[in-house]
N, C-alpha and C positions, 0 to 999 in steps of 0.2 A: 504494500500500500504506500503510495507516494504521500508527501506532506500535503499536497493539494486535496487529496481525498478525505472526505469527512467520514468519521465512524458513524454507524447507525446507533442512535441514542435510544436505549430501551428502558422503559419503566416496568418493573415487575410488580404484579398485584396478586397476592395470595395470603390467606389468613394463617397459613402454616409457616412458621419460622424456618422449619427444616426444608420445606419445598422452596422457599425463597432462597435459601442458601444453595440448594442444588441447582436451581435455575441461574442464580448469579454465577456459580462456578462454570456452568456450561457456556453461558453467553460471553462471559469475560475471557474465555479461552479462545474465542474467535477474534483475531486481530482487527477485523472489520467492524466490531461492535463494542459498545460500552454500556454498562448499566449506570443510568443517571439517577435512579431512585428506586425505592421499594415502598409499597403500600400494603398495609395489613387488612384493609377492608375497602368496600366500595366508596365510602365517603372520603377516605384518605386518597383513593385513586383519583377521584374527581378533582380534589384540591391540587394534587401533585401534577396531574395532567395539565391543569391551567397554569401552574407556576413553572414547570420544567419544559413544557412543550416538547415531549419526546417524539421521536420519529415513529416508534412502535410501542404498543402496550401489550404485555402478556397478561391476560385477564382470567383469573379463577372465577368460578361461578358461585359456589356455595360459601358465602362469607357472612359474618354477623353484621348487624346494623343496616348497612346498605349492601345488597348482594351484587354479583357480577352483572346480572341482567339490568338492574336499576342503574348501575354505574355506566354500563354501555349506552343505555338510552340517554342518560344525562350528557355524557361526553359527546355522543354523536349528534345531539341536538344543539349543544351549546359551544363546544370546543372540539370539533371532530379530529380524531386521531386514528391512525391505523391500529386496529385491535386484532390480536391473535388470541383466541380462547384456548386456555390449557385446561381441559376438562376430562372427567372420567368417562369411560365407555359404558357405564351402566345405563339402564333404561332411563332413569331420571336424568342422568348426565346428558344423554342424547337429546332428550326433550328440551332441556334448558340451553344446551349448546346451539341447537337449531334455532331457538328463539333469539339467541344472541346474534346469529348470522342474519336473521331476518331484520334485526335492529340496526345492522350495519357493520358488524364484525367481519373482517376480511376472510379469515380462515380459522382452523382449529388444529390443535395437536392433542391427541388422546393421552390423558394422564394415566400412568401405570397404576395398577391396583395393589401391587406388592413389590417388596424390595425396591422402594422408590429410587434410592440413590443409584442403584445399578441400572434399573430399567430406564430411567430418564437419560442416562448416558447412551443407552441403546437407541433412543429416538432423537439424539442430538442432531443428526444430519437432517432429519425432517424439520426440526425446530429452526436450525440455521436457514434452511431453504425457504421456509415460510416467512420468517422474519425479514429476509432479504427481499422477497417478493412484496410483502406488505409495505416495506419502506419505500417502494417505488410507486405505490398506488396513489393516485390523486384523490385524496379523501374529501368528501363533501358532506354537508349536513344530511342526515338520513331523511328522505322524504316520507311524508305520512303515507302509509300503504292504502291505496285505493284500488277498487276494481277497474279494469280497463274498459268496462262498459259492455253492452250486449251487441258487439259488432256482428255477431253471428246472425242477428235478425236481417242484416243486409247481405250476408255472404254465404250462409250455410244452406245446403239443399234441404228441402222439406217435401214431404209427400203431399201432393195436391188432392183435394177431395175427389173421390172416384177413381184415383189412380192407384195401381197396385204398387206396393213397396218394391217388388221385384223389378219393375220398369225403371226404377231409379238406380239400380245397382249396376255399375259398370261391369263389362265382361272381364275375364281374366286377361292378363297381358299375353300377347301371342307367344306361344311356346313355353309359357311359364306355368304357374300354379293355378289353383282355383280361387284366387283372391277375388272377392266380390266387393270390396270397399277399399278406400285409400288407407295406407298405413303410414303414420307419421313417427319418425324417430327423432327425439330431441336429445342432444348431448351437451353436458355442462360440467364444469369443474369449479375452480375458484370463483366465488361470487355467484355461483349458480343457485344456492338455496334462496337468497334474497330475491334474485331475479325471477325465479320460478314462483315464489309466493305472490309476486305481482302479476305474473303472466297467467298462471293456471286458473284463477277465478273466471277468466273470460270464456273458458270452454263450457258450452251449454250441456244440459243433460242429454239432449238428443243429437249430439255431434256425430255425424255419420262417417266416422273414421276410427280406427284403433290408434292409440298413442302409446309409444314406448319411450320411457324416460331412462336415460343412462346418466346418472350423477355420480361423480367420483366421491365416495365416502364409505366408511366401514359398514359392515352388515348391520350392526345394532342401530346405526344411525339411519340407514335407508328404511328399516322397518318402522321406525318412529316417524320419519319424514313422510312416508306414504300416508300415515294416519293424519298428520297435520295437513297435508294437501287435500285429503278427503273431506276435511272440515270446511274448506273454503271453496271447493270445486263442485259445481253442479253435476259434473260427470261422475260416473263410477270410478273410484280410484282404489287400487289395491297393489300390494307387492306381488310381482309375478311369481307364478308357481310352475314347476316342471310339469309338462304334459298337458296343460290347459290350451284350449284352442282360442286364438285371438278373436275378439268380437268388437264390432263397431260400438261406439259410445262408451268405451272403457279406456282408462289410462293405467298402464302397467309400469310400476317402478321396479327396475332391475335390482335385485339384492346386491349389496355391496361386496358380498363374498363370492359372487359368481359372474361369469360371462353369460350373456343371453343370446341365444340363436333362435331363429325362426326356421322350422323345417319346411320341406316341400308340401306338407299337408296343412300348414298354417298353425302348427303346434309350437309351444315354447319349450326349449330345452335349456337347462342351466348346467354350466360347467364350472367346477371349482378348481380348474387347472391353474398352471402358473400364470403370472402376470404377463401381459403382452406389451412389450415396450414400456414396462413400468406400470401398466394400468390393469386393474381388475376391480370393477367391470371395465371392459374395453368397448368403446362406442364403435370403433371400426368393425369389430366382429358382428355386432348387431346390425349395423347399417349394410354391411356386405350381404348378410343373409336375407335381409328385407329386400334389398335390391334384386337379389336372385329370385325371391319368392313373388314379390309384387310388381316388379318392373316399373312400367309407366305410372302405376298407382302409388309409388313410394314417394314420400316427402321427407327430406332431411333438414334438420334445424340445428345449427351449431351456435351455441350461446357462449357467454363469457367463460374463460377458463385458461389455465396455464398449460402449456405443452402443445402437442400436435395430434392428440387423439381426435378421431372423426375425419381426418384428412383423407385417408384411403376410403373410408366409408362414403364421404361426400362424392368422391370421384366415381365410386361404384354406382351410387344412385343416379348420378348424372349420366353415366354410360348406359344405364338400363332404361333411360328415357324419363327418369323421375325428375324431381324439382328440388333445388337446394336453397335454403334461406340461411343467412347469417346475421347475427346481432352486430350492430355497428360499434366502432371504437368508442364513441362519445358516451354510450350508456353501459359499456363493459367495465367491470372491475379490473379484469385482466384481458387485454386484447391479444390473446395467444392462439387458442384453438381456432377461433373464428378467423383470425388474421391469416393463419397458415392455410386454412381451407380456401379463403378468398384468393390467395396467391396462386393456387392451382388452376384457377379459371373455372372450377366446377360449380361455383356459387352463382345462382341466377339472380338473387335479390339480396341486397344489404339494407337492413332497416334498423331503426332504434328499437329498444325493448318494447315500447308502447305500440309499435307497429308490427310486431312479430305475429300476434294472433290474427290480425287482419290479413297478413300475407298468407298465413296457413289457410284461413277460411276461404280466401279467393282461389287458392290452388285447388282446394277440395271442391269448390263449386265448379271450377273449370273441368275437373275430371268427370263430374256427373253430367255436365252439359255436353262435353265431348262424347261421352258414352251414348247419350241419347241420340246423337246424330251419326253414330257409327264412326267417329273419328279416332277411337281407341281400339 
């Protein structure tokens, strides 16, 4: 590191003196970072964030007086800073961590449940990586979460009185499977949970497509995340299960412990094999199998996230005659996955987060209209 380079200034927030010591040791060992303060509860964190103006805050959740959620909400609304949650992987931990991400936290690192001193050193690489990424994020005040509206009223296909539902269903892609409705695959990583909490409420109950969601996060978190999405989405939302047949009007969340594939008969298969280029779940795998299964009826959506997952998948969907949408840079926490997909030329449309659902709905409408006149 040259003299001109500034160290990443980190504020540690945790009610455990032992955990603060462990985190201090890990962070201080990186020559590119320095610990500028330690806070023992949320109230202390709010005060120190204001006084020290750190580049990044590591935020514990369960603390006395003012907890991590309350502190995150106050900081992100009054004095926004990049926050990385350091949380347990328990069910309760998953629930509160996801809420912190919705409030504006950038990412999270799972806190070990035993032998903390040893286990935290084992996750030091992940902590370093996420702190570095968070320090580069342009943080803004967290906007109040609102529904995107009912754009589907103007874009989604509906059965007209006297018409059979079968007449609206597009034929299978030539030479492909028996897909009878569009299949949308959405891929997200860093910044995804907050983006999805804003996007998902726009999907109506009768959305005539199946939606597959690949969000990079551990298995315990995806199970809880699917429940949180179900509470705000009119569509049926569930964690995907092996062997089930995809159905329109349903949103399937891929378990964080598995890769999700779609078979030639439209069934879900789950594979807990090795990570693919560092990812499990891997969006490329899902998109490639959906492209093969649904062909021109496939829609790929690449949202905010670090890395290059979904690049091959986007190319596969485009090559199969499908359509690819990417979130734009201005509304992305990390313009990584979507940027890499755009570079390939496989992306048909780049839109801000608030325009993603409208773009999906218009494509679904096009598929149905084209099928009616025999264009597919």
